C-alpha positions, 0 to 999 in steps of 0.5 A: 142519782140521775140515769143516762138511760132516762135523760138520753131519750130527749137527746136522741130525739133531737139528734134524730131531728138534726140528722134527718132534717131538712129532708134529703132524699138521697140520705133517706133512700140510702138509710132505707137500704140500710134498714133493709139489712139491719131491720133485725139483729142477728140471724133468724130461722123459720119455725120447725114444722109440727110433728104429727105424733099420731101418725097419718091416721086422719089423712084421707085415703085416696079413693079407688081408681084415684090417679097418683099425683105424687111426682116421681123423684127423678135424678133431675128433680132431685138435682133441681131441689138441691140446687134451689136449696143451695141457692137459698142458703147462699142468698141467706148467708150473703144477706146476713153478712151484708146485714152485719156489715151494715151495722157498722155502716149505720153507726158510721153514718150517725157518727159522720152525719153522712151515709156512704154505702159503698165506702162503708161496705169496702171498709167494714166487710171484714168486721161484718164477717166477724160479727156474722161469725159471732152471731152464727156461733151464738145461734148454733150454741143456743140451738144445740144447748136447747136440743141437748137439754130437751133430749136429755130429759126425754132420754132420762124418762123414756130411754133412747132413741126418741122414737121409743118414747111414750106419750107421757114422755113426749108430753113432758118434753113438749111442756118443758120446751116452753120455758126452755125456749122462752128463757133461751130466746130472752137470753139470746135476744139480750146477748145479740141485741147488746152486741149490735147496739153496744159492742159494735160501737166499741169495736169501732171506737177501739178497733177491736174484734168481737170477743175483745170488744165484749170483754171491754164492754163487759167491764163497763156492764158490770160496773154500771148494771143499773144503767144498762138494766134501765136501758133494757127496760126502756128500750123494750117500752120504746120498741113497743111504741115504735112498733105501734107507730110503724104499724099505724103509719104502714096501714095509712100507707097501704090505704093511701097507695091503694086509692090511686091504684084502684082508681086507675087499675079497676076501670082499666082492667074492666075495660080490657076485659069487656073488650075481650082482652082477658090476657091483657087485663090479667097482665095489667092487673099483675103489673099494677099489683107488683108495682103496688107491692114495690111501693109499699115495700120501699115506703115501709123501709122509709117509715122505719128510717126515723124510728130506727135512727132514734133507737140507735142514737139512744143506745149510742148516747147511753153508751157514751154517757156511761163510758166516754171512751166509747162515745162514737157520736161526739158531734151530735152529743155536743150539738144537741146539748149546746144548741138543741141540735139546730145547726146552721150547717146540718144539711151539709152533713159536716161531722167527722166525715171529712177526716183524712181517713175517710177520704181514703180512695182505696178503702181497702188498705191495711186497716180493713183487715188489721184494724188500723184503718186510720179512724182518727177518732179512736181512743188509745189502743194500748190495751186493745188485745191485738192478739184477739182481733177476731 
């Protein structure tokens, strides 16, 4: 039996070449913007700081007469800290919502073979909110489950509260946390990864909410488990290969950009320093460093474009081959399987981008919320569970 997950790798490469060549700078930079938001699926949280169970016995004691440099917690300082924290949370939430919206924009770009960011944000931000809400809920449930499991084991051994636990109980909980967090991360990664690469296209193809799309995709997943298991294993291997290739290219980029900055910046900074302009030399160096960092940042996003496009095409090809009703890239599929993707009008961006629904100047009609946005490539919605569009 031939598996689509095995056969679609070559087709995804051809489709990526067809979509990205000849090189269109506007298209590549728009995709770089998308890469900034969809570089990771779901939400991410920084690791918690380690706890010093032994107290502060090893902390050096201040010497006699040493000045107290601890800042005083004035109401103004507390308000500043709270304000910075609130701004950080708001910025993170906004980034996450835009990132969820860009998942739909990415799929729409591959479908239409045209990248239109403003229109995509207008049309898909409500779906992005639903996807963000699903991701956030999954994260909260996962963290709460892991915490409840570890705290439950600790409480059964050492009682409550955790401050009363002895060293043996703490060690047991720490050791148990390794497999619990490992298995949880694996399940969470698969769930959010499949949501991004498979459920999002189903949401677009059949105009569904997240839960309804998961139920629809779940039937296909249980009917063809071998296909998606093969995809999962191959996507991991491809992801490792992509990471190595991106890392190698990033090193080359760092070196290539560093050479002209060193050739220009080092003599200029030295000349200014010798002329007695220490402040001017520092300012020039700071500007050059910031410019270098900006160019590296943009270059890294551009490097990601072909690789992430290939990985997303691969997932969409597998999904469409396993269940034709979920095929959201029929033009690319037909092109690469008839002429190898060498289309004469590839650089025109023709696909379904000229469909009447995509030319809606308002982009905010009833379809943006109710799901009837005129995507004429949708399939029959007779069983789309209209009462579960959330």
